[in-house]
PyMOL commands that place a pseudoatom at each C-alpha (Angstrom):
pseudoatom trace, name=CA, resn=MET, resi=1, chain=A, elem=C, hetatm=0, pos=[7.034, 158.600, 92.922]
pseudoatom trace, name=CA, resn=LYS, resi=2, chain=A, elem=C, hetatm=0, pos=[5.681, 157.475, 89.850]
pseudoatom trace, name=CA, resn=ARG, resi=3, chain=A, elem=C, hetatm=0, pos=[5.515, 153.710, 91.426]
pseudoatom trace, name=CA, resn=LYS, resi=4, chain=A, elem=C, hetatm=0, pos=[2.644, 155.776, 93.170]
pseudoatom trace, name=CA, resn=LYS, resi=5, chain=A, elem=C, hetatm=0, pos=[1.054, 157.242, 91.125]
pseudoatom trace, name=CA, resn=ILE, resi=6, chain=A, elem=C, hetatm=0, pos=[0.730, 154.511, 88.743]
pseudoatom trace, name=CA, resn=TRP, resi=7, chain=A, elem=C, hetatm=0, pos=[-0.618, 151.973, 92.389]
pseudoatom trace, name=CA, resn=VAL, resi=8, chain=A, elem=C, hetatm=0, pos=[-3.246, 155.057, 93.110]
pseudoatom trace, name=CA, resn=THR, resi=9, chain=A, elem=C, hetatm=0, pos=[-4.202, 154.856, 89.965]
pseudoatom trace, name=CA, resn=ALA, resi=10, chain=A, elem=C, hetatm=0, pos=[-4.792, 151.081, 89.543]
pseudoatom trace, name=CA, resn=LEU, resi=11, chain=A, elem=C, hetatm=0, pos=[-6.851, 151.362, 92.926]
pseudoatom trace, name=CA, resn=ILE, resi=12, chain=A, elem=C, hetatm=0, pos=[-8.903, 154.047, 91.776]
pseudoatom trace, name=CA, resn=LEU, resi=13, chain=A, elem=C, hetatm=0, pos=[-10.054, 152.496, 88.629]
pseudoatom trace, name=CA, resn=PHE, resi=14, chain=A, elem=C, hetatm=0, pos=[-10.729, 149.265, 90.645]
pseudoatom trace, name=CA, resn=PHE, resi=15, chain=A, elem=C, hetatm=0, pos=[-12.980, 151.375, 93.057]
pseudoatom trace, name=CA, resn=ILE, resi=16, chain=A, elem=C, hetatm=0, pos=[-14.701, 152.827, 90.225]
pseudoatom trace, name=CA, resn=LEU, resi=17, chain=A, elem=C, hetatm=0, pos=[-14.892, 148.946, 88.426]
pseudoatom trace, name=CA, resn=ILE, resi=18, chain=A, elem=C, hetatm=0, pos=[-16.406, 147.684, 91.760]
pseudoatom trace, name=CA, resn=GLY, resi=19, chain=A, elem=C, hetatm=0, pos=[-18.789, 150.220, 92.188]
pseudoatom trace, name=CA, resn=ALA, resi=20, chain=A, elem=C, hetatm=0, pos=[-20.319, 150.205, 88.005]
pseudoatom trace, name=CA, resn=LEU, resi=21, chain=A, elem=C, hetatm=0, pos=[-21.270, 146.219, 88.650]
pseudoatom trace, name=CA, resn=TYR, resi=22, chain=A, elem=C, hetatm=0, pos=[-22.920, 147.146, 91.956]
pseudoatom trace, name=CA, resn=TYR, resi=23, chain=A, elem=C, hetatm=0, pos=[-24.942, 149.719, 89.641]
pseudoatom trace, name=CA, resn=MET, resi=24, chain=A, elem=C, hetatm=0, pos=[-25.578, 147.167, 88.015]
pseudoatom trace, name=CA, resn=HIS, resi=25, chain=A, elem=C, hetatm=0, pos=[-26.433, 145.095, 90.035]
pseudoatom trace, name=CA, resn=TYR, resi=26, chain=A, elem=C, hetatm=0, pos=[-28.831, 147.581, 92.194]
pseudoatom trace, name=CA, resn=ALA, resi=27, chain=A, elem=C, hetatm=0, pos=[-30.306, 148.239, 88.250]
pseudoatom trace, name=CA, resn=SER, resi=28, chain=A, elem=C, hetatm=0, pos=[-30.867, 144.644, 87.424]
pseudoatom trace, name=CA, resn=ASN, resi=29, chain=A, elem=C, hetatm=0, pos=[-33.029, 143.679, 90.968]
pseudoatom trace, name=CA, resn=ILE, resi=30, chain=A, elem=C, hetatm=0, pos=[-34.977, 146.241, 90.398]
pseudoatom trace, name=CA, resn=LYS, resi=31, chain=A, elem=C, hetatm=0, pos=[-36.325, 145.605, 87.597]
pseudoatom trace, name=CA, resn=LYS, resi=32, chain=A, elem=C, hetatm=0, pos=[-37.048, 142.000, 88.794]
pseudoatom trace, name=CA, resn=GLU, resi=33, chain=A, elem=C, hetatm=0, pos=[-38.740, 143.351, 91.552]
pseudoatom trace, name=CA, resn=GLU, resi=34, chain=A, elem=C, hetatm=0, pos=[-40.615, 145.713, 88.701]
pseudoatom trace, name=CA, resn=ALA, resi=35, chain=A, elem=C, hetatm=0, pos=[-41.277, 142.560, 86.841]
pseudoatom trace, name=CA, resn=VAL, resi=36, chain=A, elem=C, hetatm=0, pos=[-42.612, 140.881, 89.821]
pseudoatom trace, name=CA, resn=ARG, resi=37, chain=A, elem=C, hetatm=0, pos=[-44.442, 143.517, 90.940]
pseudoatom trace, name=CA, resn=THR, resi=38, chain=A, elem=C, hetatm=0, pos=[-46.819, 143.708, 87.681]
pseudoatom trace, name=CA, resn=GLY, resi=39, chain=A, elem=C, hetatm=0, pos=[-46.989, 139.817, 87.083]
pseudoatom trace, name=CA, resn=ILE, resi=40, chain=A, elem=C, hetatm=0, pos=[-48.825, 138.705, 91.092]
pseudoatom trace, name=CA, resn=PRO, resi=41, chain=A, elem=C, hetatm=0, pos=[-51.760, 140.210, 90.112]
pseudoatom trace, name=CA, resn=ILE, resi=42, chain=A, elem=C, hetatm=0, pos=[-51.801, 139.652, 85.998]
pseudoatom trace, name=CA, resn=GLY, resi=43, chain=A, elem=C, hetatm=0, pos=[-51.250, 135.145, 87.999]
pseudoatom trace, name=CA, resn=LYS, resi=44, chain=A, elem=C, hetatm=0, pos=[-54.176, 136.068, 90.514]
pseudoatom trace, name=CA, resn=GLU, resi=45, chain=A, elem=C, hetatm=0, pos=[-56.812, 137.053, 88.078]
pseudoatom trace, name=CA, resn=TYR, resi=46, chain=A, elem=C, hetatm=0, pos=[-55.652, 135.116, 84.956]
pseudoatom trace, name=CA, resn=ILE, resi=47, chain=A, elem=C, hetatm=0, pos=[-55.808, 132.075, 88.025]
pseudoatom trace, name=CA, resn=LYS, resi=48, chain=A, elem=C, hetatm=0, pos=[-59.522, 133.185, 89.427]
pseudoatom trace, name=CA, resn=GLU, resi=49, chain=A, elem=C, hetatm=0, pos=[-60.906, 133.706, 85.814]
pseudoatom trace, name=CA, resn=TYR, resi=50, chain=A, elem=C, hetatm=0, pos=[-59.539, 129.782, 83.994]
pseudoatom trace, name=CA, resn=TYR, resi=51, chain=A, elem=C, hetatm=0, pos=[-59.774, 128.161, 88.106]
pseudoatom trace, name=CA, resn=ARG, resi=52, chain=A, elem=C, hetatm=0, pos=[-61.185, 129.585, 89.779]
pseudoatom trace, name=CA, resn=ALA, resi=53, chain=A, elem=C, hetatm=0, pos=[-59.640, 129.791, 91.951]
pseudoatom trace, name=CA, resn=ASP, resi=54, chain=A, elem=C, hetatm=0, pos=[-57.298, 131.923, 95.108]
pseudoatom trace, name=CA, resn=PHE, resi=55, chain=A, elem=C, hetatm=0, pos=[-53.873, 132.510, 93.965]
pseudoatom trace, name=CA, resn=ILE, resi=56, chain=A, elem=C, hetatm=0, pos=[-51.933, 132.888, 97.124]
pseudoatom trace, name=CA, resn=PHE, resi=57, chain=A, elem=C, hetatm=0, pos=[-48.024, 134.796, 96.023]
pseudoatom trace, name=CA, resn=LYS, resi=58, chain=A, elem=C, hetatm=0, pos=[-45.294, 132.699, 97.660]
pseudoatom trace, name=CA, resn=SER, resi=59, chain=A, elem=C, hetatm=0, pos=[-41.602, 133.326, 96.505]
pseudoatom trace, name=CA, resn=TYR, resi=60, chain=A, elem=C, hetatm=0, pos=[-40.518, 133.616, 92.397]
pseudoatom trace, name=CA, resn=ASP, resi=61, chain=A, elem=C, hetatm=0, pos=[-38.012, 132.560, 90.946]
pseudoatom trace, name=CA, resn=TYR, resi=62, chain=A, elem=C, hetatm=0, pos=[-36.454, 134.458, 87.229]
pseudoatom trace, name=CA, resn=ILE, resi=63, chain=A, elem=C, hetatm=0, pos=[-35.074, 133.390, 84.446]
pseudoatom trace, name=CA, resn=GLY, resi=64, chain=A, elem=C, hetatm=0, pos=[-33.251, 136.741, 83.277]
pseudoatom trace, name=CA, resn=SER, resi=65, chain=A, elem=C, hetatm=0, pos=[-33.854, 138.067, 79.663]
pseudoatom trace, name=CA, resn=TYR, resi=66, chain=A, elem=C, hetatm=0, pos=[-30.617, 136.832, 78.682]
pseudoatom trace, name=CA, resn=VAL, resi=67, chain=A, elem=C, hetatm=0, pos=[-33.032, 133.640, 78.239]
pseudoatom trace, name=CA, resn=ASN, resi=68, chain=A, elem=C, hetatm=0, pos=[-36.070, 134.498, 77.450]
pseudoatom trace, name=CA, resn=ASN, resi=69, chain=A, elem=C, hetatm=0, pos=[-38.926, 137.277, 79.200]
pseudoatom trace, name=CA, resn=THR, resi=70, chain=A, elem=C, hetatm=0, pos=[-39.975, 134.722, 82.029]
pseudoatom trace, name=CA, resn=ILE, resi=71, chain=A, elem=C, hetatm=0, pos=[-40.552, 134.047, 85.728]
pseudoatom trace, name=CA, resn=TYR, resi=72, chain=A, elem=C, hetatm=0, pos=[-41.868, 131.669, 87.571]
pseudoatom trace, name=CA, resn=LEU, resi=73, chain=A, elem=C, hetatm=0, pos=[-44.313, 133.123, 90.280]
pseudoatom trace, name=CA, resn=ILE, resi=74, chain=A, elem=C, hetatm=0, pos=[-44.383, 129.953, 93.154]
pseudoatom trace, name=CA, resn=GLY, resi=75, chain=A, elem=C, hetatm=0, pos=[-47.681, 129.617, 95.720]
pseudoatom trace, name=CA, resn=TYR, resi=76, chain=A, elem=C, hetatm=0, pos=[-50.415, 127.647, 96.318]
pseudoatom trace, name=CA, resn=ILE, resi=77, chain=A, elem=C, hetatm=0, pos=[-54.454, 127.391, 95.981]
pseudoatom trace, name=CA, resn=LYS, resi=78, chain=A, elem=C, hetatm=0, pos=[-56.473, 128.912, 98.970]
pseudoatom trace, name=CA, resn=GLY, resi=79, chain=A, elem=C, hetatm=0, pos=[-56.728, 126.353, 101.314]
pseudoatom trace, name=CA, resn=HIS, resi=80, chain=A, elem=C, hetatm=0, pos=[-54.596, 123.810, 99.688]
pseudoatom trace, name=CA, resn=GLU, resi=81, chain=A, elem=C, hetatm=0, pos=[-51.516, 124.883, 100.827]
pseudoatom trace, name=CA, resn=GLY, resi=82, chain=A, elem=C, hetatm=0, pos=[-49.368, 121.730, 100.257]
pseudoatom trace, name=CA, resn=HIS, resi=83, chain=A, elem=C, hetatm=0, pos=[-49.573, 122.193, 96.603]
pseudoatom trace, name=CA, resn=SER, resi=84, chain=A, elem=C, hetatm=0, pos=[-47.204, 124.199, 94.816]
pseudoatom trace, name=CA, resn=ILE, resi=85, chain=A, elem=C, hetatm=0, pos=[-48.631, 126.138, 92.030]
pseudoatom trace, name=CA, resn=SER, resi=86, chain=A, elem=C, hetatm=0, pos=[-45.837, 127.880, 89.650]
pseudoatom trace, name=CA, resn=ILE, resi=87, chain=A, elem=C, hetatm=0, pos=[-46.865, 130.353, 86.989]
pseudoatom trace, name=CA, resn=ALA, resi=88, chain=A, elem=C, hetatm=0, pos=[-45.206, 131.034, 83.999]
pseudoatom trace, name=CA, resn=TYR, resi=89, chain=A, elem=C, hetatm=0, pos=[-45.469, 134.885, 83.275]
pseudoatom trace, name=CA, resn=ASP, resi=90, chain=A, elem=C, hetatm=0, pos=[-43.658, 136.702, 80.486]
pseudoatom trace, name=CA, resn=PHE, resi=91, chain=A, elem=C, hetatm=0, pos=[-42.689, 140.238, 81.351]
pseudoatom trace, name=CA, resn=GLU, resi=92, chain=A, elem=C, hetatm=0, pos=[-42.396, 141.713, 78.046]
pseudoatom trace, name=CA, resn=LYS, resi=93, chain=A, elem=C, hetatm=0, pos=[-45.682, 140.784, 77.264]
pseudoatom trace, name=CA, resn=LYS, resi=94, chain=A, elem=C, hetatm=0, pos=[-47.053, 141.134, 80.317]
pseudoatom trace, name=CA, resn=GLU, resi=95, chain=A, elem=C, hetatm=0, pos=[-49.235, 137.356, 79.984]
pseudoatom trace, name=CA, resn=VAL, resi=96, chain=A, elem=C, hetatm=0, pos=[-49.638, 134.403, 81.658]
pseudoatom trace, name=CA, resn=LEU, resi=97, chain=A, elem=C, hetatm=0, pos=[-47.565, 131.367, 79.818]
pseudoatom trace, name=CA, resn=SER, resi=98, chain=A, elem=C, hetatm=0, pos=[-48.660, 128.302, 81.644]
pseudoatom trace, name=CA, resn=VAL, resi=99, chain=A, elem=C, hetatm=0, pos=[-49.658, 127.541, 84.538]
pseudoatom trace, name=CA, resn=THR, resi=100, chain=A, elem=C, hetatm=0, pos=[-48.089, 124.459, 86.266]
pseudoatom trace, name=CA, resn=GLY, resi=101, chain=A, elem=C, hetatm=0, pos=[-49.444, 121.759, 89.757]
pseudoatom trace, name=CA, resn=PRO, resi=102, chain=A, elem=C, hetatm=0, pos=[-50.687, 119.464, 90.888]
pseudoatom trace, name=CA, resn=ASP, resi=103, chain=A, elem=C, hetatm=0, pos=[-53.261, 117.199, 88.512]
pseudoatom trace, name=CA, resn=TRP, resi=104, chain=A, elem=C, hetatm=0, pos=[-56.616, 117.880, 90.373]
pseudoatom trace, name=CA, resn=PHE, resi=105, chain=A, elem=C, hetatm=0, pos=[-56.061, 121.319, 89.920]
pseudoatom trace, name=CA, resn=ILE, resi=106, chain=A, elem=C, hetatm=0, pos=[-54.564, 121.056, 85.637]
pseudoatom trace, name=CA, resn=ASP, resi=107, chain=A, elem=C, hetatm=0, pos=[-58.182, 119.850, 84.905]
pseudoatom trace, name=CA, resn=SER, resi=108, chain=A, elem=C, hetatm=0, pos=[-59.995, 121.921, 86.489]
pseudoatom trace, name=CA, resn=ARG, resi=109, chain=A, elem=C, hetatm=0, pos=[-59.037, 125.238, 84.120]
pseudoatom trace, name=CA, resn=TYR, resi=110, chain=A, elem=C, hetatm=0, pos=[-62.639, 126.020, 82.754]
pseudoatom trace, name=CA, resn=PRO, resi=111, chain=A, elem=C, hetatm=0, pos=[-63.010, 126.827, 80.026]
pseudoatom trace, name=CA, resn=LYS, resi=112, chain=A, elem=C, hetatm=0, pos=[-60.770, 123.662, 78.907]
pseudoatom trace, name=CA, resn=LYS, resi=113, chain=A, elem=C, hetatm=0, pos=[-57.392, 124.925, 77.040]
pseudoatom trace, name=CA, resn=ASN, resi=114, chain=A, elem=C, hetatm=0, pos=[-58.398, 124.099, 72.854]
pseudoatom trace, name=CA, resn=VAL, resi=115, chain=A, elem=C, hetatm=0, pos=[-55.364, 121.317, 71.952]
pseudoatom trace, name=CA, resn=PRO, resi=116, chain=A, elem=C, hetatm=0, pos=[-55.550, 121.005, 67.887]
pseudoatom trace, name=CA, resn=PRO, resi=117, chain=A, elem=C, hetatm=0, pos=[-55.440, 117.136, 67.368]
pseudoatom trace, name=CA, resn=PHE, resi=118, chain=A, elem=C, hetatm=0, pos=[-52.650, 114.572, 65.943]
for i in range(1, 118): cmd.bond("trace and resi %d" % i, "trace and resi %d" % (i + 1))
show_as sticks, trace
zoom trace
């Protein structure tokens, strides 16, 4: 009888642990989706303002907050589907950190970034 109690207790603890892990994973996914949803319009507006182009969102790459607060919004410029553009977006500050892509696109930035001389 005592052995049965130990197994039942262990089984209950196991299910509680699985439930807690599932909830943490679910909450993490909700946080990612919210960050991406808020970042897409900010990234599109940034591209429109500084590159005078239309950004089409395809996917994202999430760097967990244990490293930094960056989401990479990946897509392309309307009319240039074969060229990938990536927007580094800080979801805590809600601002674009940088844009990467082909040289012809990066060089089209207006106004040009002021880079201090060495």
